Biotite code that builds the C-alpha atoms (Angstrom):
import biotite.structure as struc

atoms = struc.array([
    struc.Atom([-0.128, -0.173, -0.463], chain_id="A", res_id=1, res_name="UNK", atom_name="CA", element="C"),
    struc.Atom([1.356, 3.629, -1.033], chain_id="A", res_id=2, res_name="UNK", atom_name="CA", element="C"),
    struc.Atom([0.243, 6.296, 2.319], chain_id="A", res_id=3, res_name="UNK", atom_name="CA", element="C"),
    struc.Atom([1.647, 9.449, 1.464], chain_id="A", res_id=4, res_name="UNK", atom_name="CA", element="C"),
    struc.Atom([0.747, 13.772, 3.093], chain_id="A", res_id=5, res_name="UNK", atom_name="CA", element="C"),
    struc.Atom([0.691, 15.494, 0.186], chain_id="A", res_id=6, res_name="UNK", atom_name="CA", element="C"),
    struc.Atom([1.401, 19.366, 1.247], chain_id="A", res_id=7, res_name="UNK", atom_name="CA", element="C"),
    struc.Atom([3.126, 22.980, 1.126], chain_id="A", res_id=8, res_name="UNK", atom_name="CA", element="C"),
    struc.Atom([5.459, 22.195, 3.664], chain_id="A", res_id=9, res_name="UNK", atom_name="CA", element="C"),
    struc.Atom([3.889, 24.000, 6.649], chain_id="A", res_id=10, res_name="UNK", atom_name="CA", element="C"),
    struc.Atom([2.531, 23.010, 10.342], chain_id="A", res_id=11, res_name="UNK", atom_name="CA", element="C"),
    struc.Atom([-0.636, 21.662, 9.851], chain_id="A", res_id=12, res_name="UNK", atom_name="CA", element="C"),
    struc.Atom([1.043, 19.442, 6.486], chain_id="A", res_id=13, res_name="UNK", atom_name="CA", element="C"),
    struc.Atom([3.400, 18.350, 9.085], chain_id="A", res_id=14, res_name="UNK", atom_name="CA", element="C"),
    struc.Atom([0.948, 17.543, 12.041], chain_id="A", res_id=15, res_name="UNK", atom_name="CA", element="C"),
    struc.Atom([-0.739, 15.037, 9.134], chain_id="A", res_id=16, res_name="UNK", atom_name="CA", element="C"),
    struc.Atom([1.830, 13.541, 8.604], chain_id="A", res_id=17, res_name="UNK", atom_name="CA", element="C"),
    struc.Atom([3.219, 13.164, 12.150], chain_id="A", res_id=18, res_name="UNK", atom_name="CA", element="C"),
    struc.Atom([-0.324, 11.450, 12.531], chain_id="A", res_id=19, res_name="UNK", atom_name="CA", element="C"),
    struc.Atom([-0.283, 9.555, 9.414], chain_id="A", res_id=20, res_name="UNK", atom_name="CA", element="C"),
    struc.Atom([3.122, 8.237, 10.486], chain_id="A", res_id=21, res_name="UNK", atom_name="CA", element="C"),
    struc.Atom([1.462, 7.012, 13.941], chain_id="A", res_id=22, res_name="UNK", atom_name="CA", element="C"),
    struc.Atom([-1.790, 5.643, 12.879], chain_id="A", res_id=23, res_name="UNK", atom_name="CA", element="C"),
    struc.Atom([0.476, 3.158, 10.728], chain_id="A", res_id=24, res_name="UNK", atom_name="CA", element="C"),
    struc.Atom([2.096, 2.019, 13.568], chain_id="A", res_id=25, res_name="UNK", atom_name="CA", element="C"),
    struc.Atom([-0.671, 1.909, 16.034], chain_id="A", res_id=26, res_name="UNK", atom_name="CA", element="C"),
    struc.Atom([-2.295, -0.085, 13.099], chain_id="A", res_id=27, res_name="UNK", atom_name="CA", element="C"),
    struc.Atom([0.626, -2.806, 12.840], chain_id="A", res_id=28, res_name="UNK", atom_name="CA", element="C"),
    struc.Atom([0.897, -2.212, 8.732], chain_id="A", res_id=29, res_name="UNK", atom_name="CA", element="C"),
    struc.Atom([4.868, -2.116, 7.355], chain_id="A", res_id=30, res_name="UNK", atom_name="CA", element="C"),
    struc.Atom([4.450, 0.827, 4.896], chain_id="A", res_id=31, res_name="UNK", atom_name="CA", element="C"),
    struc.Atom([5.463, 3.927, 4.727], chain_id="A", res_id=32, res_name="UNK", atom_name="CA", element="C"),
    struc.Atom([4.261, 7.151, 4.783], chain_id="A", res_id=33, res_name="UNK", atom_name="CA", element="C"),
    struc.Atom([6.208, 9.280, 1.239], chain_id="A", res_id=34, res_name="UNK", atom_name="CA", element="C"),
    struc.Atom([5.776, 13.671, 2.487], chain_id="A", res_id=35, res_name="UNK", atom_name="CA", element="C"),
    struc.Atom([5.000, 15.279, -0.349], chain_id="A", res_id=36, res_name="UNK", atom_name="CA", element="C"),
    struc.Atom([5.786, 19.549, -1.128], chain_id="A", res_id=37, res_name="UNK", atom_name="CA", element="C"),
    struc.Atom([6.242, 19.551, -4.275], chain_id="A", res_id=38, res_name="UNK", atom_name="CA", element="C"),
    struc.Atom([3.061, 21.233, -5.600], chain_id="A", res_id=39, res_name="UNK", atom_name="CA", element="C"),
    struc.Atom([2.777, 19.651, -9.147], chain_id="A", res_id=40, res_name="UNK", atom_name="CA", element="C"),
    struc.Atom([2.651, 16.414, -7.543], chain_id="A", res_id=41, res_name="UNK", atom_name="CA", element="C"),
    struc.Atom([-0.582, 17.612, -5.138], chain_id="A", res_id=42, res_name="UNK", atom_name="CA", element="C"),
    struc.Atom([-1.922, 19.219, -8.930], chain_id="A", res_id=43, res_name="UNK", atom_name="CA", element="C"),
    struc.Atom([-1.508, 16.059, -10.381], chain_id="A", res_id=44, res_name="UNK", atom_name="CA", element="C"),
    struc.Atom([-3.576, 14.232, -8.476], chain_id="A", res_id=45, res_name="UNK", atom_name="CA", element="C"),
    struc.Atom([-6.411, 16.899, -8.526], chain_id="A", res_id=46, res_name="UNK", atom_name="CA", element="C"),
    struc.Atom([-6.506, 18.946, -5.665], chain_id="A", res_id=47, res_name="UNK", atom_name="CA", element="C"),
    struc.Atom([-6.441, 22.379, -4.671], chain_id="A", res_id=48, res_name="UNK", atom_name="CA", element="C"),
    struc.Atom([-6.160, 22.115, -0.744], chain_id="A", res_id=49, res_name="UNK", atom_name="CA", element="C"),
    struc.Atom([-3.787, 21.367, 1.513], chain_id="A", res_id=50, res_name="UNK", atom_name="CA", element="C"),
    struc.Atom([-3.060, 18.934, 3.554], chain_id="A", res_id=51, res_name="UNK", atom_name="CA", element="C"),
    struc.Atom([-3.634, 15.939, 1.601], chain_id="A", res_id=52, res_name="UNK", atom_name="CA", element="C"),
    struc.Atom([-3.872, 12.102, 2.895], chain_id="A", res_id=53, res_name="UNK", atom_name="CA", element="C"),
    struc.Atom([-3.541, 10.056, -0.310], chain_id="A", res_id=54, res_name="UNK", atom_name="CA", element="C"),
    struc.Atom([-3.850, 6.236, -0.284], chain_id="A", res_id=55, res_name="UNK", atom_name="CA", element="C"),
    struc.Atom([-2.692, 4.049, -3.527], chain_id="A", res_id=56, res_name="UNK", atom_name="CA", element="C"),
    struc.Atom([-2.783, 6.943, -5.015], chain_id="A", res_id=57, res_name="UNK", atom_name="CA", element="C"),
    struc.Atom([-6.257, 8.459, -5.048], chain_id="A", res_id=58, res_name="UNK", atom_name="CA", element="C"),
    struc.Atom([-6.713, 11.119, -2.208], chain_id="A", res_id=59, res_name="UNK", atom_name="CA", element="C"),
    struc.Atom([-8.703, 9.986, 0.782], chain_id="A", res_id=60, res_name="UNK", atom_name="CA", element="C"),
    struc.Atom([-8.756, 13.039, 3.104], chain_id="A", res_id=61, res_name="UNK", atom_name="CA", element="C"),
    struc.Atom([-8.522, 16.797, 1.375], chain_id="A", res_id=62, res_name="UNK", atom_name="CA", element="C"),
    struc.Atom([-8.187, 20.563, 3.067], chain_id="A", res_id=63, res_name="UNK", atom_name="CA", element="C"),
    struc.Atom([-8.768, 19.459, 7.303], chain_id="A", res_id=64, res_name="UNK", atom_name="CA", element="C"),
    struc.Atom([-6.210, 17.442, 10.466], chain_id="A", res_id=65, res_name="UNK", atom_name="CA", element="C"),
    struc.Atom([-8.109, 15.341, 11.793], chain_id="A", res_id=66, res_name="UNK", atom_name="CA", element="C"),
    struc.Atom([-7.178, 12.325, 14.320], chain_id="A", res_id=67, res_name="UNK", atom_name="CA", element="C"),
    struc.Atom([-5.660, 9.609, 14.666], chain_id="A", res_id=68, res_name="UNK", atom_name="CA", element="C"),
    struc.Atom([-9.012, 7.951, 14.430], chain_id="A", res_id=69, res_name="UNK", atom_name="CA", element="C"),
    struc.Atom([-10.181, 8.978, 11.235], chain_id="A", res_id=70, res_name="UNK", atom_name="CA", element="C"),
    struc.Atom([-6.849, 8.344, 9.676], chain_id="A", res_id=71, res_name="UNK", atom_name="CA", element="C"),
    struc.Atom([-6.486, 5.216, 10.439], chain_id="A", res_id=72, res_name="UNK", atom_name="CA", element="C"),
    struc.Atom([-10.526, 4.825, 9.504], chain_id="A", res_id=73, res_name="UNK", atom_name="CA", element="C"),
    struc.Atom([-9.580, 5.874, 6.551], chain_id="A", res_id=74, res_name="UNK", atom_name="CA", element="C"),
    struc.Atom([-6.312, 3.664, 6.258], chain_id="A", res_id=75, res_name="UNK", atom_name="CA", element="C"),
    struc.Atom([-8.795, 0.952, 6.380], chain_id="A", res_id=76, res_name="UNK", atom_name="CA", element="C"),
    struc.Atom([-11.506, 1.944, 4.522], chain_id="A", res_id=77, res_name="UNK", atom_name="CA", element="C"),
    struc.Atom([-9.028, 2.622, 1.428], chain_id="A", res_id=78, res_name="UNK", atom_name="CA", element="C"),
    struc.Atom([-7.920, -1.373, 1.912], chain_id="A", res_id=79, res_name="UNK", atom_name="CA", element="C"),
    struc.Atom([-11.159, -2.503, 0.639], chain_id="A", res_id=80, res_name="UNK", atom_name="CA", element="C"),
])
C-alpha cells in the first residue's frame, strides 16, 4: 500500500504527516508514509487545497487535520 501526505510544508501539513505515521504504526502496518511538498504533484492529483492524505494514489482526505482515529479509519477503508 502506498500512503502519502501532500502539502506545502506548513505546520498543519507536517502534523498530518506525523499523525499518519502514528496511525500506520498503531495499525501494525509496515508501509512507509511519503511526505510530498512538490506543488506540481499535488496539482497532478487533482486537488486544490492541502493537506492531502492519499492512499494508493487516491486522495482520501483533503483540506483539514483529522485525529489519529479518523486517519486510521480512512486507511482501513482504502484497503478494502
